[in-house]
C-alpha positions in Angstrom: 143.4 77.3 113.3 140.5 76.6 111.0 137.1 78.0 112.4 134.8 76.9 109.7 131.7 74.9 110.5 129.3 73.1 108.2 125.7 74.2 108.7 122.7 72.4 107.4 120.4 75.1 105.8 117.0 73.7 105.7 113.6 74.4 107.1 112.3 77.7 108.7 115.8 78.7 110.0 117.1 78.8 106.4 114.1 80.8 105.2 114.4 83.3 108.1 118.2 83.7 107.5 117.7 84.4 103.7 114.9 86.9 104.6 117.2 88.7 107.1 120.2 88.6 104.6 118.2 90.0 101.7 116.2 92.4 103.7 112.8 91.0 102.4 109.9 90.3 104.7 108.3 86.8 105.0 104.7 86.2 103.9 104.0 85.3 107.5 105.1 88.6 108.9 102.7 90.9 110.6 101.0 93.7 108.7 102.8 97.0 108.2 101.6 100.2 109.7 100.6 103.1 107.5 98.9 106.5 107.7 96.7 108.2 105.0 98.3 111.5 104.1 95.8 112.8 101.7 93.8 115.9 102.6 90.5 114.4 101.3 89.1 110.9 101.4 91.3 108.2 99.9 89.7 105.9 97.4 90.1 102.2 98.1 90.1 100.2 94.9 89.2 96.6 94.0 92.5 96.2 92.2 95.8 98.2 92.1 94.7 100.4 89.3 93.1 103.9 89.1 90.5 102.5 86.7 89.4 99.7 89.2 86.0 99.9 90.9 86.0 102.0 94.2 85.1 99.7 97.0 85.4 102.3 100.0 87.2 105.2 101.2 89.7 106.0 104.0 89.7 109.2 106.0 92.6 111.7 106.0 95.1 110.8 108.7 93.6 107.4 109.3 95.8 104.7 110.5 95.8 101.6 108.3 97.3 98.1 108.2 99.1 97.2 105.0 99.3 93.5 103.8 101.8 93.9 101.0 102.8 96.2 98.0 103.0 95.8 94.3 103.9 97.9 91.3 101.1 99.1 89.1 99.7 102.3 87.6 101.7 105.6 88.4 99.9 108.0 90.6 101.7 111.4 90.8 105.1 109.9 90.3 104.6 106.7 92.4 103.9 103.3 91.0 103.5 101.5 94.3 100.2 100.2 95.6 99.4 98.8 99.0 96.9 95.9 99.6 95.0 96.6 102.8 95.2 94.1 105.6 91.9 93.0 107.2 89.7 94.3 104.5 89.5 94.1 100.7 91.1 96.7 98.6 94.1 98.6 97.3 95.4 102.2 97.8 98.1 104.2 96.1 101.2 104.5 98.1 101.3 108.2 97.0 98.8 109.0 99.7 99.8 106.5 102.4 103.0 106.8 104.5 104.3 103.4 105.6 105.9 103.4 109.1 107.2 99.8 108.9 108.5 97.7 106.0 105.8 96.5 103.6 106.4 93.1 102.1 106.1 92.5 98.3 103.0 90.6 97.3 
């Protein structure tokens, strides 16, 4: 007995299925949860780069929302940077622990 069905893969259902299959988050997903794990204030930068302008700081052990991640300049063995959600700026992933999956930018 043949149990194959033809399914039309289009629209939002197809995008969701591909995202689930590949393990990637969709751009429309909610922000990821993170926690600052530095012992001093963490510099928030205008770009994902240690040479970028400092636009703010985060307190040690502060909870943060993370919009997405990208690869950039290495900071103590980690080249991932997180873009903050709800405010401008980037932080090095070396000093932020993510508790949920952070989508790629």
